[in-house]
N, C-alpha and C positions, 0 to 999 in steps of 0.2 A: 456682471461681466462688462457692461458698457461703462460703468463707473470706473472699473480698474483700467480699462483701456484709456479712458479720458485722463485719469490720474497719471498714467505712464507718459502719455503724450504731453501733458502739462509740465511734468518734471523735465522731460526732454527739451521742451521749449525753453524752460528756465536755464537749463545747463547750456543750451546753444546760445542763448542771449548772453550768458555769463562769459562764454568763450570769446564771443565777438567783442563785447564791451571791454573785456580785459585787455585784448590786443589794442583796441582803439584808445583806451584810457592811457595805456603806457606809451602810446605813440609809436609803436613799432609793429612791423610785420616781418616774420622770420621765414627764411628758407630752411626747411627741414629735409633731411635725406633718410629714407627708410630702406634698409637693406634686407633682402630676402632672396629666395631661389626664383629662378625663371621658370614658371609653369603657369597653367591656366588660372589657378586662384589668384596669382599676382595681378593678372589683368583685371580680374573682378575687383581687387582691392584698389586699383587705380580709379576705377569708376566710383566705387564707394567713397573714396577719399575726397572727391570733388565737393561733397557735402561739408567736410571738415574745412576745406579751404574757404568756402563761402561763409561759414559761420565764424571762423576764427580770424580770417584775414591773413593767415600764414599760407605759404606756398609749399606744396609737397613735391619732392623729387624722389626718384626711386632708383636703386641700384640692384638689379636682379641678375643673378649668376646661375648658369645651368647647374643642375643637381650634381653632376659628376665632378664638378670643381668647386661647388658651393662651400664645402667644409674647408678645403685648403685655403680658398680665397678669404673667407670671412674669419676663420680662426687666426690666420696670419694678421688680418687687420686688427683683431682684438688683442692678440698677443703683443703687437707692436705699439699698442696705445694710440692707434690711428684715429683721426677725427672725421673720416669719411661718413660714418653712420651715426646719426642721432638716435635712431630707433633700429633695433635689430629683431627680426623674427628668426630666432635661432633655433636649431633643431633641439628636440627634447633632450638628447644626450648631452647637450652643452651646458645644462643648467648648473651642474656641479662646478665645472671650471669657471663659468661666468660669475658664480658667487664667490668661490674661494680665491680666485685670482683678481677679484676686484673689477671685472669687466662690466658688470651690470649694477645698476643702482638698486639698492634694497627698497622695496615699495610699500612696506608695512605702514609707515606713517602717512604716506600719500593715500593709500587705500582707506585708512581710518578717517582721514580728514575729509574725504570726498564720498563717503558712504558706499565704497566698493567692497563687497564681501565675497570672499572665496567660497562661501557656502552657496552662493548663487550660481556656481559653475559645476559642471559634471566632476565628481570626485576624482575620477581617473585622470582628467586633464589637469586638475590642480596638482596632484601628485606628480604627474608626468612632465608638466611644462613649467610649473611655477615654483615648486618647493625645493629648498636645499637647507639643511639635510632633509632627505625624504621623510615624510610623515611628521614634520615639524612645521609650526606656523611661521615660517620665514620665507617671504615671497620676493622673487627677483624677476617675475614676469606676470603678465596677465594672459590666461589662455586665449590664444588667437585663432588657431585653426585646428579643429579636432579631426584626426585622421587615423586610419587603421587599415591593415591589410585585410582584404576580402576577395570575393570572387565574382566574376561575371560569366554568364554562360549563354550560348545560343539557344534560347528558349524555342525559337522557331524550328531548329533542327531537332531538339529533344522531343517535340510534339508530333513529329512525323510518324504516322501509324506504322509504316514498314520498319523504321528504326526502333520504335517501341516494341514491336513484336520480336524482332531479332534479339534485342537486348534482354527481354524477358526470357526468351528461350535459352540464351547463353548464361545469364547470371541469376535468373530466378527471382528478380524483383524489378519494379518499374523504373524506367529511365526518367529520372527527375533530378532536381537539385540534391546532391549527395547528403546523406544523413551523417556520414562519418568519413574519415580519411580513407578507409578501405574502399568504400564506394567511389570516392573521388578517383582513386587509382584505377578501379575497374572502368569507369567512364572514360578516363583519358586513354586507356589501352583500347577500348572499344572504338574510339574515333581515330586512333592512330593509323595513318595511311589510308583512310577511308575515302571513297569517291562520293562527294556531295555536289550534285549539279554539275558533274563533269570536271570537278576540281579535286585534287588530292588534298585532304585536310589532315590535321593532327590533333592530338588530345588536348594539350594545355600549354600555355606559355607561363613559365615560372621564373622566379628571380635566380639568375646564375652569375651576375656581373661580379668581377673580381676587383676592379680598380678602386672603388669607393666603399660602398656598404651593401651592395645589392644582394649577394648570396647570403649574407648574414640576415638581412631583413626578410629573406625567403625561408631559409632553413629553420629559423626559430619557430615558424608556424607548424612545423612537424615536431621539432624537439620538445617544445612546451607540452604538447598534447600526448607525448609518450613518457613524460616524467622528468625531463631535464630541469634542473634548477641552477641558478647562477652561484648559489652559495648555500651553506647550511643555514636554515632559518633561525637556528638557535645560537649560531656562532658566526658572525660576519667574517667574510673572507676565508672561510673554511670551504675549500672547493672540491677536494678529492672525495669521490663517491656521490657527488651531486651533479657536477658538470659532466662527468664520465660514468654515470650510473648505467645499469643495464637498460633502463628505459630510454635514456638519452642515446645510447648506442642504437637501439631499435629505431628511434626516431630518425637518426641520421641515415641509417640503412634504408628506411622508407623513402626519404627524400631522394636518395640516389636511385632507387628503383623507379620512382615516379619520373625522374629525369630520363632514365634509360628506356622506359617502355612507352612514354606518353608525350614527349616534347618534340618540336620540329627540328629537323636537321639544321645545324648551324646556329643553334640557340645556346651556345656555351658561354656567352658573355652578355646576357640580356638583363635589362632592368626596366624601369617604368616605361620609357619611351618605346623600346622595342616591343614590349608586351602589348601595349595598346595599339601599335601599328599592325602587329600580327593579327590581333583580334578584329580590328576594324576592316582589314583587308580580306577577312574570311579564311585565314589560314588555320585557325584553331577553334575548337569547340568551347574552350574555357580559358580564362586568363586570371592569374593571380595579379592583384595590383592594389595599391592604396585607393581608398574610397574617393580620392579627389578626381579620379577619372570617370566616375559614374555619371555626373551631369553631361559630360561630353558623349559618353556612350548612348545615353538616352536620347540626346539631340541628333545623333548621327543619322544620315539619310538611309543608310543600309542596315546597320545593326540596331538602331534605336527604334523608337515608336512602338515598343511592345515586343520587338524581336529578341530582346535580351532580357534575362532575369539576373537576379543578384542573390547571393547567399553568403552568410558568415563563414569564416574558416571552420571546417567541420571538426567534430570531436575526434579524439583518439582514445587509446586505452586508459590514459591518465587524466582525462578531462578535456575541456574545450576552451582554448585560449587563442588569441590572435596578437600579432605583433603591432604594438602601438606605433603610430606615426604622429605627425602633427607637431605644432610648435607654439611657443608662447612669444609674446611681444615684450621686449625689454627696452629700457632707456640705457644707452651706452654711457658708461661712467666718464669717458673721455670727451663727451660732447660738451660744447660750450653753450648749447641751446636746450638745456635740460628742462627748463620751465615750459617751453613750447612743446617739447616732446611729451611731457606729462599731460599737457592739455590734450594731445592726440589720444593718449590712453584713456583719459577721462571721457572724451567723446566716443571712442570706440566701445567702451563698456556699456553704453546706453542700450536698453532693451530694444528700442526701435531700430537702432543702427545694427545691432546683432541680428534682428529679424531680416533686415534688408541684406545683410551679409549672406545669410542663407539663401534668400531669394535670388541673389545675383550669381550664385554658384559657389559661394564660400561655404564654410562649415563651422557654424557657431557651436561653442561649448556652453553657452548660457542656458541654464535649466529652464528659464521662462520661455525660451524658444523651443528647445528640443523636447520638453515635457508638456507642451501645449496639446490640447485635445486633438487638434487637427494636424499635428506634425507628421504622424506616422503615415498619413495618406497624402501629404503634400507633394511627394514625389514617389515614383515607383521603387526607389532605392532607400527611402527614408526609414522604413522599418528595419531593413538590413543594417543600416547605419547604427540605429539604436541598439540592435542586438549585438553588433560587433563591438561597439564602444563599451559594452557591459562585460567583455571577456578579455580585456587587453592586458598584456605584459610588455615590458620594455627592456631594452638592452641596458647595460651599465650606463649610469649618468655620472660616473666618477670624473674628477678632473683629468684623470689619465685615460679618459674614454678613447682617444685616438690610438693610444698604445695598446689598449685592449682590443680594439677593432681590427687592427692590422693582422695579428696572428690568426684571429678567427676567420677573416676573409681568406687568408692563405690556406689554412688547414681545411676549411670547408670546401673550397674550390678544388684543392688538390685531390681530395677524396671523391667528392660528388661528380666532378666533371672529368678530371684526369684519371680517376680510378686508382690513385696511389695508395697503397696500404689498405688498412681496414678502418672501419668506423671507430673501433676501440682505440686503435693507435692514434687516430686523429684527435679524439677527445682527451686521451691521456696526454698527448703533446700540448693540447690547449691548456690543460691544468698546469703543466709546467710553465708555459708561457705566461699565463695570468699570475701565477704565484710569483714569478720573477718581477713582474710589473708592480705588484703590491709590496713586495719586499723593498723595491727601489723607492716606493712611496711611503715606506715606514708604516704600512698598514699591518704588517705581520711581525 
């Protein structure tokens, strides 16, 4: 073990020396701009990147955009061939467009030349963040931030004897982290409108936002587990009977029921920020959110320090899956500083940098970090992170991703939140919408 640690450190030192000597030998230092969303992990990346600046002689600048406008802002930048960004941590669904439209530099030769193997990263993150076409060894990004939708719950509330007794009497099983989606709805309904320490609280904060991607990133956690599939596994782009299957209809109906019986008043347009605010302020017993919020929850003076627990998205009748989040880091093809940008990726891929990334509150996808013997006990949420990353599915990563997302947002919100029509009608309409997109893309 000590020998392996020494070897890793030695290799890291050699790479670091190489980065610095390369910049000094060429007599230049470059200003690089990295573009990403504005959220807690971005602040951790600023701190982490100070090491790269010291080693390489380059200067890092950052362009961070709020999630609600991140896609519009950065996809416009890429589509216009803009040179603002040298490095892009783009959303997982962008990888198809980034590759096919020539926005991202293909990294295979660079990886081979520098000993960077995708076998060293969690398979789900390689498929989700780096590959295009999917399941082929064509890489346009390095897995940068592993993320997934999971759940946080008020463990301190769940453990109260009086609530445990009442819940057992009402539902016939123990009040604990739910084993399936049915139990999740029971618990949300149990806490809905309940008085806890003189405050009226509610069951769960779930994703309902319409303007960007919120309700899609939420409802899929029910759809997947009831049997929804994006397409026929044996015939790509064959949608009818898969997107709108009987199981998919039941999943959509479940999500609406959860919204109706277990969410706070006024939560009809909530996404990541609103959910974490509701949870931290003691409004809800549970929150759906991407795993990136877990370090902040655990560190919070009120809900942290053991007062919260974490669990993966619960199973449904058709299995247990969770919506993939996270991003890969790519070199932008329009950058005039690609060599220096590649140096950053070379530095970022080092095992010791990936370990520090996790320690600072980032989320490494490197197997040497997440499969280490002590990883599962390194944080209260680490085991839940591992369990969640093992069950991920993702939205379309097609170049037409945005055109596919818009109608899903509209139809899901109209049914779940506004109560328009039936679940069957919403999903039948989605089949028509997506079929039209693929026809326009000459996929059909």
